[in-house]
C-alpha positions as a Markdown table, in Angstrom:
| # | Residue | x | y | z |
|---|---|---|---|---|
| 1 | Ser | 19.2 | -11.9 | -8.4 |
| 2 | Leu | 21.2 | -13.0 | -5.6 |
| 3 | Leu | 21.9 | -16.3 | -6.3 |
| 4 | Ala | 23.0 | -15.4 | -10.3 |
| 5 | Tyr | 25.0 | -12.9 | -8.3 |
| 6 | Cys | 26.8 | -15.1 | -6.4 |
| 7 | Ala | 27.4 | -18.1 | -8.8 |
| 8 | Asp | 28.9 | -15.0 | -11.1 |
| 9 | Gln | 31.9 | -14.4 | -8.4 |
| 10 | Val | 33.0 | -18.2 | -8.1 |
| 11 | Ala | 33.8 | -17.4 | -4.5 |
| 12 | Gln | 32.3 | -20.2 | -2.5 |
| 13 | Glu | 35.7 | -21.5 | -1.4 |
| 14 | Arg | 36.6 | -17.6 | -0.4 |
| 15 | Gly | 33.6 | -16.1 | 0.9 |
| 16 | Tyr | 30.5 | -16.7 | 3.1 |
| 17 | Ile | 27.0 | -15.2 | 3.1 |
| 18 | Tyr | 24.9 | -13.8 | 6.1 |
| 19 | Ala | 21.1 | -14.4 | 7.0 |
| 20 | Asp | 20.2 | -12.0 | 9.6 |
| 21 | Pro | 16.6 | -12.9 | 10.7 |
| 22 | Asp | 16.0 | -10.0 | 13.1 |
| 23 | Ala | 16.8 | -7.5 | 10.2 |
| 24 | Arg | 15.4 | -9.8 | 7.4 |
| 25 | Thr | 18.7 | -9.2 | 5.2 |
| 26 | Ile | 21.0 | -12.0 | 3.3 |
| 27 | Thr | 24.5 | -10.8 | 3.3 |
| 28 | Ala | 27.2 | -12.2 | 0.4 |
| 29 | Val | 31.1 | -11.2 | 1.5 |
| 30 | Phe | 32.9 | -12.8 | -1.3 |
| 31 | Asn | 36.4 | -11.7 | 0.1 |
| 32 | Asp | 35.6 | -13.0 | 4.0 |
| 33 | Gln | 38.8 | -14.1 | 5.8 |
| 34 | Arg | 38.2 | -17.6 | 5.7 |
| 35 | Ser | 42.0 | -18.3 | 5.4 |
| 36 | Thr | 45.1 | -16.9 | 7.7 |
| 37 | Leu | 46.9 | -17.5 | 4.4 |
| 38 | Ala | 45.6 | -14.4 | 2.7 |
| 39 | Pro | 44.0 | -11.3 | 3.7 |
| 40 | Gly | 39.7 | -10.7 | 3.7 |
| 41 | Trp | 39.0 | -7.3 | 3.1 |
| 42 | Arg | 35.4 | -7.9 | 3.5 |
| 43 | Asp | 34.5 | -5.2 | 1.0 |
| 44 | His | 33.1 | -6.9 | -1.7 |
| 45 | Arg | 29.5 | -8.0 | -0.9 |
| 46 | Ala | 26.0 | -8.2 | -2.6 |
| 47 | His | 23.0 | -7.5 | -0.3 |
| 48 | Phe | 19.6 | -8.5 | -0.1 |
| 49 | Ala | 16.6 | -7.0 | 2.3 |
| 50 | Ala | 12.9 | -8.8 | 2.2 |
| 51 | Ala | 10.5 | -6.3 | 2.5 |
| 52 | Phe | 7.0 | -6.3 | 3.1 |
| 53 | Thr | 4.2 | -6.2 | 0.5 |
| 54 | Pro | 2.0 | -3.9 | 0.7 |
| 55 | Glu | -1.2 | -6.0 | 1.4 |
| 56 | Phe | 1.0 | -7.4 | 4.4 |
| 57 | Lys | 2.0 | -3.9 | 5.7 |
| 58 | Lys | -1.5 | -3.0 | 5.7 |
| 59 | Trp | -2.8 | -5.6 | 7.7 |
| 60 | Leu | 0.0 | -5.8 | 10.2 |
| 61 | Glu | -0.2 | -1.8 | 10.6 |
| 62 | Gln | -4.0 | -2.3 | 11.4 |
| 63 | Asn | -4.0 | -4.8 | 13.9 |
| 64 | Ala | -5.2 | -5.3 | 17.0 |
| 65 | Lys | -6.7 | -1.1 | 16.7 |
| 66 | Pro | -9.9 | -0.7 | 17.1 |
| 67 | Met | -12.3 | 0.9 | 13.8 |
| 68 | Gly | -15.5 | 2.1 | 14.0 |
| 69 | Gln | -18.3 | 0.3 | 12.1 |
| 70 | Thr | -18.1 | 2.7 | 9.1 |
| 71 | Glu | -14.0 | 2.2 | 9.0 |
| 72 | Phe | -14.3 | -1.7 | 9.9 |
| 73 | Ala | -16.7 | -2.3 | 6.7 |
| 74 | Glu | -14.1 | 0.3 | 4.8 |
| 75 | Phe | -10.9 | -1.8 | 6.0 |
| 76 | Ile | -12.7 | -5.6 | 4.8 |
| 77 | Glu | -14.2 | -4.3 | 1.5 |
| 78 | Asp | -11.2 | -2.7 | -0.1 |
| 79 | Asn | -9.1 | -5.8 | 1.2 |
| 80 | Leu | -11.0 | -8.6 | 0.6 |
| 81 | Gln | -8.7 | -10.4 | -2.4 |
| 82 | Asp | -6.6 | -11.3 | 0.6 |
| 83 | Leu | -9.4 | -13.2 | 2.7 |
| 84 | His | -10.2 | -17.1 | 2.4 |
| 85 | Pro | -13.6 | -17.3 | -0.4 |
| 86 | Asp | -15.3 | -19.5 | 1.9 |
| 87 | Gln | -15.2 | -16.6 | 4.9 |
| 88 | Ala | -14.9 | -13.4 | 2.8 |
| 89 | Gln | -18.8 | -13.8 | 1.9 |
| 90 | Thr | -19.7 | -13.8 | 5.7 |
| 91 | Leu | -17.1 | -10.7 | 6.6 |
| 92 | Leu | -18.5 | -9.0 | 3.6 |
| 93 | Ala | -22.0 | -9.7 | 4.4 |
| 94 | Val | -21.2 | -8.4 | 7.9 |
| 95 | Ala | -19.2 | -5.4 | 7.1 |
| 96 | Thr | -21.7 | -4.2 | 4.2 |
| 97 | Thr | -25.1 | -4.6 | 6.9 |
| 98 | Ile | -22.9 | -3.0 | 9.4 |
| 99 | Gln | -22.5 | 0.2 | 7.0 |
| 100 | Ala | -26.0 | 0.1 | 5.3 |
| 101 | Thr | -27.4 | 0.7 | 8.6 |
| 102 | Thr | -27.8 | 3.6 | 10.1 |
| 103 | Gly | -28.9 | 4.9 | 13.2 |
| 104 | Ile | -27.8 | 1.4 | 14.7 |
| 105 | Asn | -28.0 | 0.8 | 18.8 |
| 106 | Phe | -26.1 | -2.3 | 19.9 |
| 107 | Ser | -28.0 | -3.7 | 23.2 |
| 108 | Ser | -26.1 | -7.0 | 23.9 |
| 109 | Ala | -23.7 | -9.8 | 22.8 |
| 110 | Lys | -23.3 | -13.4 | 23.2 |
| 111 | Arg | -21.2 | -16.2 | 22.1 |
| 112 | Leu | -23.1 | -19.2 | 20.4 |
| 113 | Gln | -22.7 | -23.3 | 20.2 |
| 114 | Asp | -20.9 | -22.9 | 16.8 |
| 115 | Gly | -17.8 | -20.4 | 17.9 |
| 116 | Gln | -19.7 | -17.5 | 16.5 |
| 117 | Ala | -21.0 | -14.3 | 18.6 |
| 118 | Gln | -24.4 | -12.5 | 17.7 |
| 119 | Leu | -24.7 | -8.8 | 18.3 |
| 120 | Thr | -28.5 | -8.1 | 19.5 |
| 121 | Tyr | -29.0 | -4.4 | 17.8 |
| 122 | Asn | -32.3 | -2.5 | 17.5 |
| 123 | Glu | -32.0 | 0.1 | 13.8 |
| 124 | Val | -34.5 | 3.3 | 14.5 |
| 125 | Ile | -35.9 | 4.5 | 11.8 |
| 126 | Asp | -38.1 | 7.5 | 13.0 |
| 127 | Ala | -38.7 | 9.2 | 16.8 |
| 128 | Lys | -41.4 | 6.8 | 17.3 |
| 129 | Ala | -40.5 | 3.2 | 15.3 |
| 130 | Gly | -37.9 | 0.7 | 15.1 |
| 131 | Ala | -36.4 | -2.8 | 13.7 |
| 132 | Asp | -34.9 | -4.9 | 15.8 |
| 133 | Gly | -32.6 | -7.5 | 14.5 |
| 134 | Ala | -29.1 | -9.9 | 14.8 |
| 135 | Leu | -25.9 | -9.8 | 13.9 |
| 136 | Lys | -23.8 | -13.1 | 13.7 |
| 137 | Ile | -19.7 | -12.4 | 13.8 |
| 138 | Pro | -17.3 | -15.4 | 13.2 |
| 139 | Gln | -14.7 | -15.7 | 16.0 |
| 140 | Ala | -11.8 | -15.9 | 13.3 |
| 141 | Phe | -10.7 | -15.7 | 9.6 |
| 142 | Asn | -8.6 | -16.6 | 7.8 |
| 143 | Leu | -5.7 | -14.4 | 5.3 |
| 144 | Gly | -3.5 | -16.0 | 2.3 |
| 145 | Leu | -0.7 | -13.2 | 1.5 |
| 146 | Arg | 2.7 | -13.3 | 0.8 |
| 147 | Ile | 4.5 | -11.9 | 3.5 |
| 148 | Phe | 7.3 | -10.6 | 1.3 |
| 149 | Lys | 7.6 | -9.2 | -2.2 |
| 150 | Asn | 8.4 | -12.0 | -4.8 |
| 151 | Gly | 8.0 | -14.5 | -2.3 |
| 152 | Glu | 5.4 | -17.3 | -1.6 |
| 153 | Gly | 1.6 | -17.2 | -0.2 |
| 154 | Tyr | 1.5 | -17.8 | 3.1 |
| 155 | Lys | -2.5 | -18.5 | 5.6 |
| 156 | Leu | -2.1 | -16.3 | 8.4 |
| 157 | Thr | -5.1 | -16.7 | 11.2 |
| 158 | Ala | -7.1 | -13.3 | 12.5 |
| 159 | Arg | -8.9 | -13.3 | 15.6 |
| 160 | Leu | -12.0 | -10.8 | 15.1 |
| 161 | Lys | -12.8 | -9.2 | 18.5 |
| 162 | Tyr | -15.9 | -6.5 | 19.0 |
| 163 | Arg | -16.4 | -4.1 | 22.5 |
| 164 | Leu | -19.8 | -2.7 | 23.1 |
| 165 | His | -20.1 | 1.3 | 24.7 |
| 166 | Ser | -22.9 | 3.2 | 24.6 |
| 167 | Gly | -24.8 | 1.8 | 21.7 |
| 168 | Ala | -22.2 | 1.6 | 19.5 |
| 169 | Val | -19.6 | -1.2 | 18.6 |
| 170 | Lys | -16.0 | -1.1 | 17.9 |
| 171 | Phe | -14.5 | -3.9 | 16.0 |
| 172 | Trp | -11.2 | -5.4 | 15.2 |
| 173 | Tyr | -8.4 | -8.2 | 14.4 |
| 174 | Glu | -5.2 | -9.5 | 16.4 |
| 175 | Leu | -3.0 | -11.6 | 13.8 |
| 176 | Glu | -2.0 | -15.0 | 15.6 |
| 177 | Arg | 1.7 | -14.9 | 15.9 |
| 178 | Pro | 2.3 | -12.4 | 12.9 |
| 179 | Glu | 5.9 | -12.8 | 13.9 |
| 180 | Arg | 6.3 | -16.6 | 13.9 |
| 181 | Ala | 5.1 | -15.9 | 10.2 |
| 182 | Val | 7.8 | -13.5 | 9.3 |
| 183 | Glu | 10.4 | -16.0 | 10.6 |
| 184 | Asp | 9.0 | -18.9 | 8.9 |
| 185 | Ala | 8.7 | -16.8 | 5.2 |
| 186 | Phe | 12.3 | -15.5 | 5.5 |
| 187 | Thr | 13.7 | -19.5 | 6.6 |
| 188 | Gly | 12.7 | -19.8 | 3.1 |
| 189 | Tyr | 14.9 | -17.4 | 1.4 |
| 190 | Val | 17.5 | -18.7 | 3.4 |
| 191 | Gln | 16.8 | -22.3 | 2.8 |
| 192 | Glu | 16.8 | -21.9 | -0.5 |
| 193 | Val | 19.9 | -19.5 | -0.5 |
| 194 | Arg | 21.7 | -22.3 | 1.1 |
| 195 | Glu | 20.6 | -25.1 | -0.7 |
| 196 | Lys | 21.4 | -23.4 | -4.2 |
| 197 | Ser | 24.0 | -21.0 | -3.9 |
| 198 | Gly | 27.1 | -23.6 | -2.7 |
| 199 | Tyr | 28.0 | -21.0 | -0.3 |
| 200 | Thr | 28.2 | -21.6 | 3.5 |
| 201 | Val | 25.7 | -19.9 | 5.2 |
| 202 | Leu | 25.7 | -18.5 | 8.8 |
| 203 | Ile | 23.1 | -17.1 | 11.0 |
| 204 | Gly | 23.6 | -13.9 | 11.9 |
| 205 | Lys | 24.9 | -9.9 | 11.3 |
| 206 | Pro | 28.1 | -9.8 | 8.5 |
């Protein structure tokens, strides 16, 4: 829509388009001060703000925040469609195992040769009996997300972390450089405007 409006104004010789990576905005100023022969009042503008998608906001807001067993399981289940298909089943199995197992005590953890982690646990069935088991946790997983509304999909990698304490386990994930993904996605918008608008695009605040 911004490109269509810029084309209608036919102000390529009088205006500039400003791209602000920090605010993630693109602003066209159609009567900018491009000539000393005529004043540029700079009050005729069109403004575009790149808004995060709801799914990206969820992953970003929960980034690096420890979650309990049930909370982690519910989060994975609620956002399963954002995961890579091959890894979705693995994480879903981890999540449902944790969620379905009550009275569970985690006793140890070790790193396996394939890069995954293995948590050893004991499930207390009653006061006298129990069942031992091992849970394999992937070291990382991939997300396929649209970062901006109406934007293209983007691949993000998340490292899965855990912490054992008094028989309980906390899970969290850490997105790898999400700010770089946001920057790259916004750069794609700027490049599209530069190629299609016919205006001079400047990086900075209008």
